[in-house]
C-alpha positions in Angstrom: -0.7 -64.6 48.8 0.4 -64.3 45.2 -1.9 -63.6 42.3 -3.5 -66.8 41.1 -2.5 -68.4 37.8 -4.9 -70.5 35.8 -4.0 -73.6 33.9 -4.2 -73.4 30.1 -7.5 -75.4 30.2 -9.0 -73.3 33.0 -9.6 -76.4 35.2 -7.0 -75.5 37.9 -5.6 -72.5 39.6 -2.2 -72.3 41.3 -1.0 -69.7 43.9 1.4 -69.4 46.8 1.1 -68.1 50.3 3.7 -67.2 53.0 3.6 -68.2 56.6 6.1 -67.3 59.4 7.8 -70.2 61.1 9.6 -70.5 64.4 12.5 -68.4 63.1 11.1 -64.9 62.6 13.6 -64.2 59.8 12.5 -67.2 57.8 9.2 -67.7 55.9 7.5 -70.8 54.6 6.2 -70.4 51.1 3.6 -73.0 50.3 2.4 -73.6 46.7 -1.2 -74.6 46.2 -3.4 -75.9 43.4 -7.2 -76.2 43.4 -10.3 -75.9 41.2 -11.3 -72.3 40.3 -14.1 -72.5 43.0 -11.6 -73.6 45.7 -12.6 -77.2 45.7 -9.8 -79.8 46.1 -7.3 -77.3 47.6 -4.0 -79.2 47.8 -0.5 -78.0 49.0 1.9 -79.2 46.4 5.3 -77.8 47.6 6.9 -76.1 50.6 10.0 -73.9 50.4 11.8 -72.1 53.2 13.3 -68.8 52.4 14.5 -65.6 54.0 12.9 -62.3 52.9 16.0 -61.3 51.0 16.3 -64.5 48.9 15.0 -62.7 45.9 18.1 -60.5 45.9 20.4 -63.4 45.2 
């Protein structure tokens, strides 16, 4: 999980988490947003990437 980032008004927090998928060399990175207390947790985007994508 990445470090949470708060919206400028403090009403929302965003973060991402990684999950493995069927291919062990590929990860699903899911972006989430919620209230600071965790209420209303919503996945807003999914991206598939390999662990070395950050090198490119």
